[in-house]
C-alpha positions as CSV (number, residue, x, y, z in Angstrom):
1,X,29.6,4.5,31.7
2,X,27.8,1.2,30.7
3,X,24.0,1.3,30.4
4,X,21.4,-1.3,29.8
5,X,20.4,-1.5,26.1
6,X,17.2,0.6,25.7
7,X,14.2,-0.6,23.8
8,X,14.0,1.9,21.0
9,X,11.0,1.5,18.6
10,X,10.7,4.9,16.9
11,X,12.6,7.9,15.5
12,X,11.5,10.0,18.5
13,X,12.9,7.3,20.9
14,X,16.3,7.5,19.1
15,X,16.4,11.3,19.3
16,X,15.4,11.5,22.9
17,X,17.9,8.8,24.0
18,X,20.8,10.6,22.3
19,X,20.2,13.6,24.6
20,X,18.8,12.1,27.8
21,X,21.4,9.3,28.1
22,X,24.6,11.3,27.4
23,X,26.4,13.7,29.6
24,X,29.0,16.4,29.6
25,X,29.7,19.5,27.4
26,X,30.9,17.3,24.6
27,X,29.2,14.1,23.4
28,X,31.3,11.5,21.6
29,X,30.2,8.9,19.0
30,X,31.0,6.2,21.7
31,X,28.6,7.8,24.1
32,X,25.8,8.0,21.5
33,X,26.4,4.3,20.6
34,X,26.1,3.3,24.2
35,X,23.0,5.5,24.6
36,X,21.3,3.8,21.7
37,X,22.2,0.3,22.8
38,X,25.3,-1.8,22.2
39,X,23.3,-4.4,20.2
40,X,20.8,-2.0,18.5
41,X,21.9,-2.0,14.8
42,X,18.6,-0.4,13.7
43,X,18.8,2.7,15.9
44,X,22.6,3.0,15.1
45,X,21.9,3.0,11.4
46,X,19.0,5.4,11.9
47,X,21.3,7.8,13.9
48,X,23.9,7.8,11.1
49,X,21.4,8.5,8.3
50,X,19.7,11.2,10.4
51,X,23.1,12.9,10.7
52,X,23.4,13.1,6.9
53,X,20.0,14.5,6.4
54,X,19.9,16.8,9.4
55,X,23.4,17.2,10.8
56,X,23.0,16.1,14.4
57,X,26.7,16.4,14.9
58,X,26.8,19.8,13.4
59,X,28.2,21.2,10.2
60,X,31.7,19.9,10.7
61,X,34.0,19.5,7.7
62,X,34.5,15.8,7.0
63,X,31.7,14.6,9.2
64,X,29.9,13.0,6.2
65,X,32.9,10.8,5.5
66,X,33.1,9.8,9.2
67,X,29.4,8.9,9.2
68,X,29.7,6.9,5.9
69,X,32.5,4.9,7.4
70,X,30.3,4.1,10.5
71,X,27.5,3.0,8.2
72,X,29.9,0.6,6.3
73,X,31.3,-0.8,9.5
74,X,27.9,-1.3,11.2
75,X,26.2,-2.8,8.1
76,X,29.2,-5.1,7.4
77,X,29.0,-6.4,11.0
78,X,25.2,-6.9,10.8
79,X,25.8,-8.8,7.5
80,X,28.3,-11.1,9.4
81,X,25.7,-11.4,12.2
82,X,28.0,-10.1,14.9
83,X,26.0,-9.7,18.1
84,X,27.9,-6.5,19.2
85,X,28.9,-3.7,16.8
86,X,32.5,-2.6,16.9
87,X,34.0,0.7,15.7
88,X,37.7,1.8,15.8
89,X,38.7,4.1,18.6
90,X,39.3,7.0,16.3
91,X,35.6,7.0,15.2
92,X,34.3,6.3,18.7
93,X,36.2,9.3,20.0
94,X,34.8,11.7,17.4
95,X,32.8,14.3,19.5
96,X,30.5,17.3,19.1
97,X,29.3,19.9,21.6
98,X,26.2,19.0,23.5
99,X,24.7,22.4,22.6
100,X,24.9,21.5,18.9
101,X,23.5,18.1,19.5
102,X,20.5,19.3,21.5
103,X,19.7,22.1,19.0
104,X,19.7,19.6,16.1
105,X,17.6,17.1,18.0
106,X,15.0,19.8,18.9
107,X,14.8,20.8,15.3
108,X,14.2,17.2,14.3
109,X,11.6,16.2,16.9
110,X,8.4,17.6,15.3
111,X,9.3,15.8,12.0
112,X,10.1,12.6,13.9
113,X,6.7,12.7,15.7
114,X,4.9,13.0,12.3
115,X,6.9,10.1,10.8
116,X,6.4,7.9,13.9
117,X,2.6,8.1,13.4
118,X,3.0,6.3,10.1
119,X,5.2,3.5,11.4
120,X,4.1,0.2,12.9
121,X,5.2,-3.4,13.0
122,X,4.1,-5.0,9.7
123,X,5.3,-7.2,6.8
124,X,8.0,-8.5,9.1
125,X,8.9,-11.2,6.6
126,X,10.9,-8.5,4.8
127,X,13.1,-8.1,7.9
128,X,14.2,-11.8,7.9
129,X,16.8,-13.6,5.9
130,X,17.5,-13.2,3.0
131,X,15.9,-9.7,2.9
132,X,17.8,-8.4,5.9
133,X,21.1,-9.3,4.2
134,X,20.0,-7.5,1.1
135,X,19.1,-4.4,3.2
136,X,22.6,-4.2,4.8
137,X,24.2,-4.7,1.4
138,X,22.3,-1.8,0.1
139,X,23.4,0.3,3.1
140,X,27.0,-0.5,2.3
141,X,26.5,0.4,-1.4
142,X,24.9,3.8,-0.5
143,X,27.8,4.5,2.0
144,X,30.5,3.6,-0.5
145,X,28.9,6.0,-3.1
146,X,29.5,8.9,-0.6
147,X,33.2,8.9,-1.5
148,X,33.1,9.4,-5.3
149,X,30.0,11.6,-5.1
150,X,31.2,13.8,-2.2
151,X,31.9,16.7,-4.5
152,X,28.2,16.9,-5.7
153,X,26.2,19.2,-3.4
154,X,23.5,17.4,-1.3
155,X,24.5,14.0,-2.7
156,X,24.9,12.7,0.9
157,X,21.2,13.5,1.6
158,X,20.0,11.5,-1.4
159,X,22.3,8.5,-0.6
160,X,21.3,8.6,3.1
161,X,17.5,8.4,2.4
162,X,17.4,4.6,1.9
163,X,19.6,4.1,5.0
164,X,17.1,6.1,7.0
165,X,14.3,3.8,5.8
166,X,16.3,0.7,6.6
167,X,17.4,1.9,10.0
168,X,13.8,2.9,10.9
169,X,12.5,-0.4,9.5
170,X,14.9,-2.4,11.7
171,X,14.1,-0.2,14.7
172,X,10.3,-0.3,14.4
173,X,10.1,-3.8,12.9
174,X,8.3,-2.3,9.8
175,X,8.9,-4.3,6.6
176,X,7.0,-1.8,4.5
177,X,9.7,0.8,5.2
178,X,12.4,-1.8,4.2
179,X,10.6,-2.2,0.9
180,X,10.5,1.5,0.3
181,X,14.2,1.8,1.1
182,X,14.9,-0.9,-1.5
183,X,12.8,0.9,-4.1
184,X,14.7,4.2,-3.4
185,X,18.0,2.3,-3.6
186,X,17.1,0.8,-6.9
187,X,16.1,4.2,-8.3
188,X,19.4,5.8,-7.1
189,X,21.5,3.0,-8.7
190,X,19.5,2.6,-12.0
191,X,18.4,6.1,-13.0
192,X,21.9,7.4,-13.6
193,X,22.4,4.6,-16.2
194,X,19.0,5.3,-17.8
195,X,19.8,9.0,-18.2
196,X,23.5,8.7,-18.7
197,X,23.5,10.4,-22.2
198,X,21.5,13.3,-20.9
199,X,23.8,13.7,-17.9
200,X,26.9,13.7,-20.1
201,X,25.3,16.3,-22.4
202,X,24.6,18.5,-19.4
203,X,28.2,18.5,-18.3
204,X,30.1,21.3,-20.0
205,X,33.2,20.3,-22.1
206,X,36.4,22.4,-22.5
207,X,35.3,22.9,-26.2
208,X,31.9,24.3,-25.2
209,X,33.6,26.7,-22.7
210,X,36.0,28.0,-25.3
């Protein structure tokens, strides 16, 4: 069912819309995308990052990879300035029970309300070109890192943190959040190289296990 694109400006708006504007016992990614607005890249990126931090689609095997693919596709299209985001039918048809979705949203709502009080339109210059292109590039980098780091526990939560800031920045028109996201991204990318020797020493070798 087609809906008019809602005006979403906060994390609470995104969570409420996902429940109030979808129907049926199962809710598909397609329905969530329609609920959040066919042109709303910010809320869509916010939804995907929220699912990595607080599984809104439930603890389903492989869901993190599905969400990473959605981030790559959405960010890539935003980089190309497509007015309407597109996803393959297989990803759009991915569904979860409404019960799991509602339970996850209810768990997130108190945190969302606290975060929303700290968000406001500001420093909007950082949401214009060329900064917005840099933001979506960083979203793609974070999502691509999901694949080689998938075997590390909780790595998806670390990688999704900057995407959360970027999505909320685009949703609330808050350039400060975009800057914070860029700082977190830089730390995620740079720190492993700075502490590479320490990381290698911490990994047990066959000789040390003998």
